[in-house]
N, C-alpha and C positions, 0 to 999 in steps of 0.2 A: 554274585551272579544269581539271578532268579532261575529256579528250576521249575519246569512245567510238566505235569503228569496228567494224561488224559485217562478217562474211564467212562464206562457206560455203553460201549459198543457191544455188538452181538448180532445174532441172527434174528431177523424179523420178517413177517409176511408182508407182501405188498399191501399198501394202505395202512399199515401199522405205524406206530410211533416209538421213538427212542429219545432219551435225554442224555446228551453227552455232558460231562463235567471236566473241567480243567482246573486242577489244584496247583497253586503256586507255592513254592517254599518260602518266598519272601513277599513283600508288599507289592501289590499291583496298582496301588492308588496313584503312583506317579508315572505309570506306563500309559502313554497317551492313547495308543490304539491296541486293543486286543482283538484277535480274530481266529477264525477257523478256516483251514484249508483242507483239501482232500486230494488224494491221488489214487485213481483206479489202476488196476493192474496194467502195466505196460503203457500207461498214459502219463502225461505231465501233471505236476501238481497245479491245482487251480484254486482260486479264491472262492470261498463259500459265503462268508459274512465277516464284517468288522463292526466294532463298537468302540467309540471314543470314551474317555473318562468323563465326558459330559453327557453321554448317552446317545449320541448320534449313531445311527445304524445304517449300514449299507449291505446289500445282498446281491449275489449273482442272480441273473434273470432266471436261471434254471431252478432256483429254490425259493424265489420271492413268493410270499403268500403261504408257504408251507413250513419254512424254518424261521425260528426266532432266536436271536443271540441276546444274551444278557450278561451282566457282570455284577458281582457283589464284592465291592472293594473291602468291606469289613471282614469278609470271610476269605479274601484272596482267591476267589473262584470266578470262573467264566463258564457259562452254560450255552449249549445249543439244543434247543427243543426242535425236534424233527418230526413233523406230522405228515400223513399221507405219503409215506415213503414209497419210492419206486425202485425197480431193479437197477436203473441207471444211477441211483444214489450209492450203490455199492462201491466202497473205497476205504482206504485208510484215512482217517480224519485226524488232522494235526492242529494243536493249539499254538497260537503265535502271539507274541507281544513285541511292539516296536514303537519308535517315535513317529510323529507325523511324517517326517522325512527320515528314512532309515540311516542316512549319513549323519544325522544329528546325535545318534546314540546307539546303544546296543540293541540287538534283536534277539528274541528267545524263541526256541522251538521245543515242543514236547516230542516224545517218541512215537506217538500215534496210537489210535485205537481203531480196530477193524469194525466196520459196519457192513453187514451182508443182508441184502433185501432179496428174498427168494421165496417162491411158493413150493 
């Protein structure tokens, strides 16, 4: 089973940037969809961005134009570049891997990394 570990979170000022990294213990080359989700305090987990192994990207409307997801299969890593951060971006960010349809195969989750945007 692939293990995912997120890093790169922290405290940042509004308008600042952070780059999150998701390191996989195994190969992600055959994982169809990698993504980032986030969960704010006392809120439900929500989709932030996904990227297929072919490079197709999708973003939540709230982050479109500010965040960029990427994957490096050779390094077994997934990244989330976050620019122009806002206080409402504050959340625990989780890395995810799945099949195009989750019922077709296993899904993987990391433990999360905290992002706090505050002045």
